C-alpha positions as CSV (number, residue, x, y, z in Angstrom):
1,M,249.1,148.3,86.5
2,D,245.7,149.9,87.3
3,E,243.9,152.7,85.5
4,H,245.0,155.3,88.0
5,E,248.7,154.6,87.5
6,I,248.2,154.7,83.7
7,G,246.5,158.1,84.0
8,D,249.3,159.4,86.2
9,R,252.0,158.3,83.7
10,R,250.1,159.9,80.9
11,G,249.8,163.1,82.9
12,D,253.5,163.1,83.6
13,A,254.3,162.5,80.0
14,H,252.1,165.4,79.0
15,M,253.7,167.6,81.6
16,R,257.2,166.8,80.4
17,L,256.2,167.6,76.8
18,A,254.7,170.9,77.9
19,L,257.8,171.8,79.9
20,A,260.1,170.8,76.9
21,W,258.0,173.1,74.7
22,L,258.3,175.9,77.2
23,D,262.1,175.4,77.4
24,Q,262.2,175.9,73.6
25,V,260.2,179.1,73.8
26,D,262.0,180.5,76.9
27,P,265.5,179.0,76.9
28,G,266.9,181.4,79.5
29,T,266.5,184.5,81.6
30,H,268.6,186.5,79.1
31,R,265.8,186.2,76.5
32,R,263.2,187.6,78.9
33,I,265.6,190.5,79.7
34,K,266.1,191.2,76.0
35,G,262.3,191.2,75.5
36,L,262.0,193.8,78.3
37,R,264.8,195.7,76.7
38,L,262.9,195.8,73.3
39,V,259.8,197.1,74.9
40,T,261.7,199.7,77.0
41,A,263.7,201.0,74.0
42,Y,260.6,201.4,71.9
43,G,258.6,203.0,74.7
44,L,261.4,205.4,75.6
45,A,261.9,206.4,71.9
46,A,258.2,207.0,71.3
47,A,257.8,209.1,74.5
48,L,260.8,211.3,73.7
49,G,259.7,211.7,70.1
50,A,256.3,212.9,71.3
51,L,257.6,215.7,73.4
52,Q,256.4,219.1,72.3
53,D,259.9,220.5,72.0
54,V,260.6,217.8,69.4
55,T,257.3,217.8,67.5
56,Q,257.2,221.5,67.0
57,S,260.5,221.5,65.1
58,V,259.6,218.9,62.5
59,P,257.2,219.0,59.6
60,P,253.5,218.2,60.3
61,G,252.6,214.6,59.6
62,V,256.0,213.2,60.5
63,S,256.0,211.0,63.5
64,V,259.5,211.3,65.1
65,G,258.4,209.0,67.9
66,G,257.4,206.3,65.4
67,L,260.6,206.6,63.5
68,A,262.8,206.6,66.6
69,G,260.9,203.7,68.1
70,G,261.4,201.7,64.9
71,F,265.1,202.5,64.8
72,A,265.6,201.6,68.5
73,L,263.3,198.5,68.5
74,W,264.8,196.7,65.5
75,A,268.4,197.7,66.4
76,S,267.8,196.0,69.8
77,V,266.5,192.9,68.0
78,S,269.5,192.7,65.7
79,E,272.1,193.4,68.4
80,A,273.4,190.5,70.4
81,R,276.8,191.2,72.0
82,T,278.1,190.3,75.4
83,T,279.7,193.4,76.8
84,R,278.1,196.8,77.3
85,F,280.7,198.6,75.1
86,E,280.3,196.2,72.1
87,S,276.5,196.3,72.4
88,S,276.4,200.1,72.6
89,R,278.7,200.4,69.6
90,D,276.6,198.0,67.5
91,L,273.3,199.7,68.6
92,A,274.7,203.1,67.5
93,V,275.8,201.6,64.1
94,L,272.5,199.8,63.6
95,C,270.5,203.0,64.3
96,I,272.6,204.9,61.8
97,G,272.0,202.1,59.3
98,A,268.2,202.5,59.7
99,A,268.4,206.3,59.5
100,F,270.4,206.0,56.3
101,G,267.8,203.7,54.8
102,A,265.1,206.1,55.7
103,L,267.1,209.0,54.2
104,T,267.6,207.2,50.9
105,F,263.8,206.7,50.6
106,A,263.1,210.3,51.6
107,L,265.5,211.5,48.9
108,F,264.6,209.2,46.0
109,G,261.1,207.8,46.9
110,P,259.1,210.9,45.7
111,T,260.8,210.6,42.3
112,L,260.0,206.9,41.9
113,R,256.4,207.5,43.0
114,E,255.9,209.5,39.8
115,F,256.2,206.2,37.8
116,G,252.9,205.2,39.3
117,R,251.8,202.2,41.4
118,G,254.8,200.1,42.5
119,G,257.4,202.8,41.7
120,A,258.3,203.6,45.3
121,E,258.6,199.9,46.2
122,L,261.5,199.6,43.9
123,L,263.7,201.2,46.6
124,L,262.6,198.5,48.9
125,V,264.1,196.0,46.5
126,T,267.5,197.5,47.1
127,G,267.0,197.1,50.8
128,A,265.9,193.5,50.3
129,F,269.1,192.7,48.5
130,L,271.3,194.3,51.1
131,A,269.5,192.5,53.9
132,G,270.7,189.2,52.4
133,Y,274.0,190.2,51.0
134,L,275.4,192.0,54.1
135,K,275.2,188.7,56.0
136,R,278.6,187.9,54.5
137,F,280.0,190.4,57.1
138,G,278.8,188.5,60.1
139,L,276.4,189.5,62.9
140,T,276.8,193.2,62.6
141,G,276.6,193.1,58.8
142,A,273.4,191.2,58.9
143,G,272.0,193.7,61.4
144,I,273.0,196.7,59.2
145,G,271.4,195.1,56.2
146,S,268.2,194.5,58.1
147,Q,268.2,198.0,59.5
148,L,268.7,199.6,56.0
149,Y,265.5,197.8,54.9
150,I,263.6,198.7,58.1
151,G,264.5,202.4,57.6
152,Q,263.3,202.3,54.1
153,L,260.1,200.6,55.2
154,L,259.4,203.1,57.9
155,A,260.0,206.0,55.5
156,Y,257.7,204.3,52.9
157,G,254.9,204.0,55.4
158,M,255.2,207.7,56.4
159,D,255.8,208.9,52.9
160,L,258.9,210.8,53.9
161,R,260.3,213.5,51.5
162,P,263.6,215.4,51.2
163,G,262.2,218.1,53.6
164,D,261.9,215.5,56.3
165,S,265.7,214.9,56.6
166,G,265.9,216.9,59.8
167,A,263.2,214.8,61.4
168,I,265.2,211.6,60.4
169,L,268.3,213.1,62.1
170,I,266.3,213.9,65.3
171,A,264.8,210.4,65.3
172,L,268.3,208.9,64.9
173,L,269.6,210.7,68.0
174,I,266.5,209.7,70.0
175,G,266.6,206.1,68.8
176,M,270.3,205.7,69.7
177,L,269.7,207.0,73.2
178,A,266.6,204.9,73.7
179,A,268.4,201.7,72.5
180,I,271.6,202.1,74.3
181,V,270.4,203.1,77.8
182,P,268.4,199.9,78.4
183,R,271.3,197.8,77.2
184,V,273.7,199.5,79.5
185,L,271.3,198.9,82.4
186,S,270.8,195.2,81.5
187,G,274.5,194.6,82.2
188,P,276.2,191.2,81.8
189,A,272.9,189.2,81.6
190,E,273.0,189.3,77.8
191,H,274.2,186.3,75.7
192,P,275.8,186.6,72.3
193,A,274.0,185.3,69.2
194,V,275.4,182.9,66.6
195,L,274.4,183.3,63.0
196,P,273.7,180.1,61.1
197,A,276.6,178.9,58.9
198,L,276.5,180.1,55.3
199,A,276.2,177.4,52.7
200,S,279.2,176.4,50.6
201,E,279.6,178.4,47.4
202,P,277.4,176.9,44.7
203,A,279.3,176.5,41.4
204,Y,277.7,177.5,38.1
205,G,280.0,176.7,35.2
206,R,283.3,178.2,36.0
207,H,282.0,180.7,38.5
208,A,281.2,180.3,42.2
209,I,278.4,182.4,43.6
210,S,278.8,183.8,47.1
211,P,276.0,182.5,49.4
212,A,275.4,186.0,50.7
213,F,275.0,187.3,47.1
214,A,272.6,184.4,46.4
215,M,270.5,185.2,49.4
216,G,270.4,188.9,48.4
217,L,269.3,188.0,44.9
218,Q,266.7,185.6,46.2
219,A,265.1,188.3,48.4
220,A,265.4,191.0,45.7
221,C,263.9,188.9,43.0
222,G,261.0,187.9,45.2
223,A,260.5,191.6,46.0
224,L,260.6,192.5,42.3
225,V,257.8,190.0,41.7
226,V,255.7,191.7,44.4
227,V,256.3,195.0,42.7
228,A,255.2,193.6,39.4
229,L,252.0,192.1,40.9
230,N,251.3,195.4,42.7
231,R,251.6,197.3,39.4
232,A,249.5,194.8,37.5
233,F,246.7,194.0,40.0
234,G,247.1,196.5,42.9
235,L,248.0,195.1,46.3
236,A,246.7,196.8,49.4
237,E,249.8,196.1,51.5
238,S,252.6,195.2,49.0
239,A,255.3,196.4,51.4
240,W,254.4,193.6,53.8
241,A,254.7,191.0,51.1
242,I,258.2,192.3,50.3
243,T,259.0,192.3,54.0
244,A,258.0,188.6,54.3
245,C,260.0,187.8,51.3
246,V,263.1,189.4,52.8
247,Y,262.9,187.7,56.2
248,V,262.1,184.2,55.2
249,V,265.2,183.8,53.0
250,A,267.6,181.7,55.0
251,T,271.1,180.3,54.5
252,S,269.8,177.3,52.6
253,A,266.7,176.3,50.5
254,V,265.7,173.9,53.2
255,G,266.1,176.5,55.9
256,T,263.9,178.9,53.8
257,A,261.2,176.3,53.5
258,E,261.2,175.7,57.2
259,R,261.0,179.5,57.9
260,V,258.1,179.8,55.5
261,R,256.3,176.9,57.1
262,R,256.7,178.4,60.6
263,R,255.8,181.9,59.4
264,I,252.6,180.6,57.9
265,Y,251.7,178.8,61.2
266,G,252.4,181.8,63.3
267,T,250.5,184.2,61.0
268,L,247.5,182.0,60.9
269,V,247.4,181.9,64.7
270,G,248.4,185.5,65.5
271,V,246.2,187.4,63.0
272,P,242.9,185.8,64.1
273,I,243.7,186.4,67.8
274,G,244.5,190.0,67.0
275,I,241.2,190.4,65.0
276,V,239.3,189.0,68.0
277,C,240.9,191.6,70.2
278,L,239.9,194.5,67.9
279,P,237.1,195.7,70.2
280,L,239.7,196.1,73.0
281,A,241.7,198.3,70.7
282,E,238.8,200.6,70.2
283,H,237.6,200.9,73.8
284,W,240.6,200.0,75.9
285,P,243.8,201.0,74.0
286,L,245.9,200.9,77.1
287,V,245.1,197.2,77.6
288,V,246.0,196.6,73.9
289,W,249.4,198.3,74.3
290,T,250.1,196.2,77.4
291,L,249.2,193.0,75.6
292,S,251.5,194.1,72.8
293,A,254.3,194.6,75.2
294,F,253.9,191.1,76.5
295,A,253.7,189.8,73.0
296,M,257.0,191.5,72.1
297,I,258.6,189.9,75.1
298,A,257.4,186.5,73.9
299,Y,258.8,187.4,70.4
300,A,262.3,188.0,71.9
301,M,262.0,184.8,74.0
302,A,261.0,182.6,71.0
303,L,263.7,183.8,68.5
304,P,265.4,182.0,66.9
305,E,264.4,178.5,68.0
306,R,260.7,178.9,67.7
307,Y,260.2,181.2,64.7
308,D,256.6,180.2,64.5
309,V,255.8,181.5,68.0
310,A,257.8,184.6,67.3
311,C,255.9,185.2,64.0
312,G,252.5,184.6,65.7
313,A,253.4,187.1,68.5
314,F,254.5,189.7,66.1
315,A,251.5,189.2,63.8
316,F,249.3,189.8,66.9
317,V,251.2,193.0,67.7
318,L,250.8,194.3,64.2
319,I,247.1,193.8,64.1
320,V,246.2,195.2,67.5
321,T,248.6,198.2,67.4
322,M,247.3,199.2,63.9
323,A,243.8,199.0,65.4
324,A,244.8,201.0,68.5
325,S,246.3,203.6,66.1
326,G,243.0,204.1,64.3
327,V,243.1,201.4,61.5
328,H,240.0,199.3,62.1
329,S,239.3,198.1,58.6
330,V,239.3,194.3,58.7
331,E,240.0,194.3,55.0
332,V,243.3,196.1,55.5
333,L,244.2,194.0,58.4
334,T,243.6,190.7,56.6
335,A,245.4,192.1,53.5
336,R,248.5,192.3,55.6
337,A,248.0,188.7,56.6
338,W,247.5,187.1,53.2
339,E,250.1,189.3,51.5
340,T,252.6,188.3,54.1
341,L,251.9,184.7,53.2
342,L,252.2,185.7,49.5
343,G,255.7,187.2,50.2
344,G,256.8,184.1,52.1
345,T,255.7,181.9,49.2
346,L,257.6,184.0,46.7
347,G,260.7,183.9,49.0
348,L,260.5,180.1,49.0
349,M,260.1,179.9,45.2
350,A,263.1,182.2,44.8
351,S,265.3,180.1,47.2
352,R,264.5,177.0,45.1
353,V,265.1,178.6,41.6
354,I,267.7,181.3,42.0
355,F,271.1,179.8,43.0
356,P,269.6,177.4,45.5
357,L,271.8,176.9,48.6
358,R,272.5,173.5,50.3
359,L,272.1,173.0,54.0
360,V,275.3,173.2,56.0
361,R,275.3,170.8,59.0
362,G,277.5,172.0,61.8
């Protein structure tokens, strides 16, 4: 065998590896369609929320478009049914869950802020617990738990108060419309999602702990540690550490470790690429929003098989959209990165210490 044949075989092997990797990232047309649906839902909600007839009826400083976009986007991420009717029903329920989470923060957040630094984040701890615990009710329950937390997180970021309840209701109606319309138009191309099997109930003494309850406790305890660290030392972006802790907790300690590893890889790639693109955000924001749309499509294509690629895409989106929205401080942007890694590490520690769950092999 001469050198040319050896080179050709190596080239073929590399091509096969590249195609196999691409098949993992993009396993089917339905993922690309879902990615387009995410972008469409967010864009439609943000556009409707920015209409003058909407903005003039809400308190100043409240972004109805941002709230509605968050409701619609993450409801679309969590929803994964086959038929239009089931999907539309779930999207409506998921948007209601996000609005309820935002309302709870608007009602109780200002009171907790009076306790000083870290007080408002205590409400996020309740959302962290529900994001894990509601997985016991299947796909829709997992989505509702996630949406409750997302709603609280959005309200936390906007510092919503009881007087903003009307804006939350308007955002809910817009978010439901923006999420349902693209799903109806996507038709039968969608595929259902399958949740990972829950672990068997771990026994402690005479008592058996529900796996969903254990996951809720793991996420909540990790979030409480973040609150304590914020109160003691002051964390610039503590909510993002809590968020990472919530979403790395998996159905087993091994699964959590794998998610943390992949999240770290994705964050370490996505954040630097986003920081490199900061000049684009300042001078060509339209280009940045276009790149963000493609990154969200890649995010939908990569989930759940390539969690590292999905995390990298989303980390890039966070950095460049913050910059396009006027946040250009590299210190703040990097704080979101390293505090995300902190939250992932705390989630991993909680999964190993608090009622650790064994891997279920299907």
